[in-house]
N, C-alpha and C positions, 0 to 999 in steps of 0.2 A: 766954421761956429757953430752953426744947430748938431752938428755929429756930437762938438763938446759938450753942447747941453744936455741931448739926450743920454751920453755917459753917465753926467752927474744925474740928473734926473734917476736914473735908472740905479747909480749908487746910493742915493735917496731913499729909495724905494727897500732896496734889499736890509740899510739900516731899522727903517721904517719898521718892515717887520720880523724883524731881529731883537726890536726894543719891544714889541707887544708879544710876542714868543715871549721873552725874559721875565715881562708883566704876569702873564696866565701862567707860568711856571713858578713865580713866589707864591700867587695867590694861593695855587695848590698846595704848595708844600706850609704856608699860612696857616691854609685849612686842616692839614697833617696835624701839626703842631698841636692846633686845637681839639681836636679828637684825642691826640694821647695825652695831654695835660686838661680833658677834661675840664676845658674851659669853654664850654656849651651855655648863649646866652639864654636857657630856656628857662619859663616858671617851674615852679617844682609842685607838683601837685598835692593839695592835701588829703590826706584820707576822710571819708567820712560816711558812717555806716548808715543803712539803708531806712533806722527812722528819724535819724540828724534829716536826711534829703528828704523825708515823710511830711515832715513837722511842717503847718504852713505858719508863714514868719508875720509878725506883722511888717509888710511891707509900706509904703508910702502908693499908692492908685497907681502913679506914672509908673514903677520899677513893676507894679504885681501883674500889669495890663497891658506892657508890652512885650511883642511876642519872644523878644529876646532882651537883655540888657546886662548891663555889667556895675558892679558897688567897687568902688576901689578903697578900701581899709585904710586911714593914714593914721599916724601920730604926730603930736606937736615937738617930739626931743628927736624923730630919727631924719636923721641927711640925705637917707635916699628919699621918704617920704617927703620932704620939704623941694629936693630933687623934681619930684614927678610932678607935684603940686604946681611947681611953677614953670612945669612945661605946659601938661596938660590942663591946667586950669583956668587958661587965657580966655577962654571961649566956652560955655556950653556945649556939647554936642551931643545927642539925638537919643542913644544909649549909652551914653555913662554916668556913672554917680558919683557925689565921694559923700565920704563919712571919714569923723576923725575921733579918734577914742578920744574919751576924757572929756567931752565937748567942745563948746567953741570957747575962745582965749583971743581976745582982741590983739594980745601983743603978741601973737604966735604969727611967724613965718609962713605957714601952711594955710592959718585963715584966711591971712593978708593974699596968699599967691591965689586961695579957692573965691577972692571975693566978686570975680566976675561971674559964678557959679549959677547965683541966684538961686533956684528952686530945684538944682541938680549938687545943690550942696546941701546933703539929709543930717542934721545936727543931730544926736540921740542915737540913730539906727546903728552904728559903732556898737556900742553897750549890747546894746539888744543884740547883733548880730555874735557876740563875743558870750554871746549869758548862753542864748539859745545854741548857738551851734557846739560852744566850748571852741570859737579858733582864737588862739593866742597868737600870732604869729601876724605878725606887722613890720612892712606893709604886703598885702594880700588882696587878693582879685577874686570876686564871688559873680558866678555868672548863672544869670536865671531865663528858665522859658516863659512868660503868662506869668510870676509871680514864684516858679515852685525852680529851687536850688538844683542846678546842675555839675559846677564844677565848683570847686575853688581850689587860688593856684596860692603859692609863696613868691613874691616878684623880687627882686632888686634892681631894678631899669627900670625907666620909660617905654624903652624897647618894649622889653617883655609886656606891660601894659596894655603897645600898641596891638599887640599879638593876639593879645585875647578880647580884645575892642571890638563888639559885635560893630557891623556897619550896615547903612540902609543903604538900598540902591531902588531910587525908583524907576519904575518903568512905566511904558507907554505913555512916555512924554510929546512923544512924536503925533500928529495926526493923524487918523483913520481915513485911509483908501486915496485915491487921487482927487478927490475933491477937497479944494483948498480954504471951502464954505465949514468942510465939515464939523462935528465935533470933537472935541479931543477926545480921547481914550481916557477914563479913569487913570490916575496914579495907583499902582500895584506896589506894595512895600516889598520887598527883598531881604532878608536879613542874612549873612555871610560875616562869618570872622575872620579878619587878615591873619594873615602868617602864614 
């Protein structure tokens, strides 16, 4: 009986290896199809001239003072905007702000989805950015470093917004040295983009 069990185990192992190899091949072919049909889910960079980039924008202090931040421009009528707001608007993220073209409307699904954002929802900023920069693409993501505009992108999915969203990692949260009574090392913020 032990020989039969070993043979059965060997057959199952071979089948498992074949299934895994087939799965890898399916994903490779799917990747090739996406490349051929140009279905890359990537944000589209918007070109801004040097004068536009150098212009000082009337940004709220938390955005102007952040090492890196992103502002998502949404609209009340856009279905993609509703999806982005419902997915990302649940709770405030430290480096992400939202603004809606056309101001605040209580009956809007976007406004209801962004209700939990508090200070991270900036009313009126979308219209100012559109007027100052000429960005008429919605939804869009603008990335800033210490209040200076770095990039502007047209986005079409929550995944694209996530790829552009700066994330902050706290360093130095462990205690310094082997002494357990040593004071903690102060945290240092390091900002990286996901993607």
